Steps between C-alpha positions, in 0.01 A plus 500: 500500500414169333716294737344668796150425364586141452641447852198688659261275296668188604493594873135619487394176330682275756317701779169469323533130403581422878194683630248431213170334585162469336396851614814661350534309177353749269714780636815279483425435128459885444826558684674251282372678190617850606822486283293461200393861534869612447555625149727726287840651533644796681239742640216281372633206691562702814141624491354154459739376783343776726145392413589126546659574850192688604271208385737252682469696828127505474485126422748426797269689739205288374703181522605580863129578609283268299127553502285796381805708407633201307177482294503878444848501359426204288186657357691807395735295278 
């Protein structure tokens, strides 16, 4: 699982960095910090990975459609 998470993160950040602009900078920073939410071992880690994956999906949606949705997601953090 850890190796998959690392590869997914690297691929996501390559894509984010290639598309980032002034409007999406805050969301890009939030995406970069998603792994900081992953903690624990065993079932605790599995739960935190699930939460982090959900947050990542929300942030990626906001990143891909900047504007009002972007501001709403960032306000919820």
